[in-house]
C-alpha positions, 0 to 999 in steps of 0.5 A: 452513491445515487440510488443506494439506501442505508439498508443496501450499503452494508450488504454491498460493503460487508462481503468485501470487508469480511474477505479482507479480514479473512485474508489478513487473518489467514495469510502466511508468508512463504519465503521465495526468490526475490522479485526481479522488478522495481519496488516503490515503498511509500510510508508516513513519518508517523505511521504507527502501523508501518515504521520507516525501518519496516518499510525499508526492509522491502528492499531485501525482497527485490533484485530490482531497484528499490525506492523508499519515499517518506512523507509527513503524516500517519498511516493515511497520509496518502489522503492528504498528499495525493498530488505528491504521491501521483508525481512520485509514482509517475516519475518512478514508473515512467520508464517501466514497461 
């Protein structure tokens, strides 16, 4: 980030980070009708935050097509599989409008 010094960086990042944590802390799921759209779920085989079974459960939240894609890696496997993930998204959403 050109032109940003060490003192400005926290001022730029902290408000968004605080909002993210507030959203996580205050979120309460409210059951409703299933989605009518396709759902693509991506998960890493060694993700301690979201197991394959937990991510598979998203299938119950849509009446549309459900695709589960499991790749090697942990919670941040997306960082090392960007080309593969981009291909999956393109091929899965290619016909959607």
